[in-house]
Structures are given as structure tokens and as C-alpha cells.
C-alpha positions in Angstrom: -79.0 31.6 -31.5 -79.7 30.0 -28.1 -82.9 30.6 -26.3 -82.6 31.9 -22.8 -85.3 30.7 -20.4 -86.5 33.3 -18.0 -86.1 32.3 -14.4 -89.5 32.5 -12.7 -89.7 33.0 -9.0 -92.9 32.3 -7.2 -93.4 33.7 -3.7 -96.7 32.9 -2.1 -98.2 34.0 1.2 -100.4 31.3 2.8 -102.4 32.3 5.9 -101.0 30.3 8.8 -103.4 27.7 10.2 -103.1 25.6 13.4 -101.7 22.8 11.3 -98.8 25.1 10.2 -97.6 25.9 13.7 -95.2 23.0 13.8 -93.5 24.4 10.7 -93.4 27.9 12.2 -92.1 26.5 15.5 -89.3 24.6 13.8 -88.1 27.8 12.1 -88.4 29.9 15.2 -86.7 27.2 17.3 -83.7 27.3 14.9 -83.4 31.1 15.6 -83.7 30.5 19.3 -80.8 28.0 19.3 -78.6 29.6 16.7 -79.0 33.4 16.6 -79.6 36.6 18.6 -82.5 37.6 16.4 -84.8 36.5 19.2 -84.2 36.8 22.9 -86.0 33.6 23.7 -83.3 31.2 25.0 -85.3 27.9 25.1 -87.7 26.4 22.6 -91.2 27.6 23.1 -94.5 25.7 23.2 -97.2 26.0 20.6 -99.5 27.8 23.0 -96.7 30.3 23.7 -96.2 30.9 20.0 -99.9 31.9 19.6 -99.6 34.6 22.2 -97.9 36.8 19.7 -98.6 35.1 16.3 -102.3 35.1 15.8 -103.9 32.4 13.6 -106.8 33.5 11.5 -106.9 37.1 12.8 -108.0 39.5 10.0 -106.5 42.5 11.7 -103.1 40.9 12.5 -102.5 38.5 9.7 -99.8 35.7 9.7 -98.4 33.9 6.7 -96.3 30.9 5.8 -94.0 32.1 3.1 -93.4 29.8 0.2 -90.7 30.2 -2.4 -91.2 28.1 -5.5 -93.4 25.8 -3.4 -91.0 25.3 -0.5 -91.6 26.7 3.0 -89.1 29.5 3.2 -90.3 31.1 6.4 -93.1 33.0 8.0 -94.2 36.6 8.6 -96.8 38.4 10.6 -98.2 41.5 12.1 -98.8 41.6 15.9 -99.9 44.0 18.5 -97.1 46.4 19.5 -98.6 46.5 23.0 -101.7 44.8 24.3 -103.5 48.1 25.2 -106.3 49.7 23.2 -104.4 53.0 22.9 -101.9 51.3 20.6 -104.5 50.0 18.1 -103.1 52.3 15.4 -99.7 50.6 15.5 -98.5 47.1 14.7 -95.2 45.3 15.0 -93.7 43.5 12.0 -91.9 40.1 12.2 -90.3 38.1 9.5 -88.3 34.9 9.9 -86.8 33.0 6.9 -84.9 29.8 6.9 -81.2 30.6 6.5 -81.0 28.9 3.1 -83.6 31.4 1.7 -81.8 34.6 2.7 -80.7 37.0 -0.1 -83.4 36.0 -2.6 -85.8 38.9 -2.2 -88.2 37.0 0.0 -87.9 39.2 3.0 -88.6 42.3 0.9 -91.7 40.6 -0.6 -92.9 39.6 2.8 -92.4 43.1 4.2 -94.3 44.6 1.3 -97.2 42.2 1.8 -97.4 43.1 5.5 -97.2 46.9 4.7 -100.1 46.4 2.3 -102.1 44.5 5.0 -101.3 47.2 7.6 -102.7 49.9 5.3 -105.8 47.8 4.6 -106.4 47.5 8.3 -105.9 51.2 8.9 -102.7 51.0 10.9 -100.8 54.3 11.0 -97.4 53.1 12.2 -95.4 49.9 11.7 -92.6 49.0 14.1 -89.7 46.7 13.7 -87.9 45.7 16.9 -84.5 44.3 16.0 -81.4 43.1 17.9 -78.6 45.6 17.5 -76.0 44.3 15.1 -78.5 42.4 13.0 -77.4 44.3 9.9 -79.3 42.3 7.3 -82.7 42.9 9.1 -81.9 46.6 9.6 -81.0 46.9 5.9 -84.3 45.2 4.9 -86.4 47.7 6.9 -84.4 50.8 5.9 -84.7 49.8 2.2 -88.5 49.7 2.7 -88.5 53.2 4.2 -88.4 52.5 7.9 -86.4 55.0 10.0 -84.6 54.4 13.3 -86.7 55.7 16.2 -85.2 54.0 19.3 -81.9 52.4 20.6 -82.0 50.6 23.9 -78.4 49.8 25.0 -77.4 46.5 26.6 -80.9 45.4 27.4 -80.6 41.7 26.6 -78.1 38.9 27.0 -77.8 35.8 24.9 -74.8 33.5 24.2 -72.8 35.5 26.7 -73.3 38.6 24.7 -74.9 41.8 26.1 -77.1 43.1 23.3 -78.8 46.3 22.2 -82.3 46.5 20.7 -83.1 49.0 18.0 -86.5 50.2 16.8 -87.4 51.2 13.3 -90.7 52.8 12.3 -92.7 53.3 9.2 -95.5 55.9 9.2 -98.2 54.8 6.8 
């Protein structure tokens, strides 16, 4: 009788360091040039990246996501708004290289960030998503996020007028 080998998937979360920012920027630049997942329209500089992705911050962690050793993407928690009254809330962001979509990596990344949010005593997580980004919406809904906002026709990219939707998870 043949022996079937179990397929082992290894997903690791490596805290982002300054040295990793070139990798993060390359992934984000792909999304800027090829998708409506971000409303940036031009590649950003490293110093702009660190205005919303914090390196080494214990309250708002950021991770390079590795899948079987390869860099598959990155994820992080960030401030919802830069005002003290919003300290109980954080925004969740996940970007994966396109070739790593559909492998459960996004779900694992989201669960890691939810765990970190609870450990840092956040009460609410927010996902701000371009309307029509059905894969991202499904990811967050599957994790228990509920729709809490819909801003119609607030952005424009690639000659498309786009909505923005908000999804929320109360911890």
C-alpha cells in the first residue's frame, strides 16, 4: 500500500525590521501599480511607508509573512486615527503577493493580528477596504468582522470612481 506524505505548510510571522522595508515596499508598490486595493497612485518612499507601518512598535506590530520560507507578504496593525481618543481601536492591513493568494495565509495573518490586538487591549479592529474587493471582504467577514460603513464614490484610480467600505470586529 502506498504511503501518502502529509503536506506541511509553514507560515511564519517575522517582526518587520528596517532592513525588511525594501521587501515591504516592493509588495506595496505592486499593489499601487496594479490594483485598487490602495488609493496611492505613485510608489511611495520608505519614510512615507513608516508613517503608517511602525517598525518595532510593541503596540502596533508589523510582520513579514513567510510561507514555507518564502516572503509571501506583510501585515500590521496601525492607528485608526492619530488621536488619543482612538487608542482602543486599530486598523488591520494585510498585503500578500498575488501568487500566494488562496493558500490560507491571509486568514493566518488576520488571526495573528487579532491575537496581538487582544494582547494590547484593543477593543475594536477596523478593516478599511476598497468596495468591490470581494476577496478581502470575504476574508474579514469569515473572521467575524461586520460591515459598519460604506462611503460611496470617494476615491478614483485607473479611471474608476471607487467606494470604500469599513468592517469592524469588536474584541
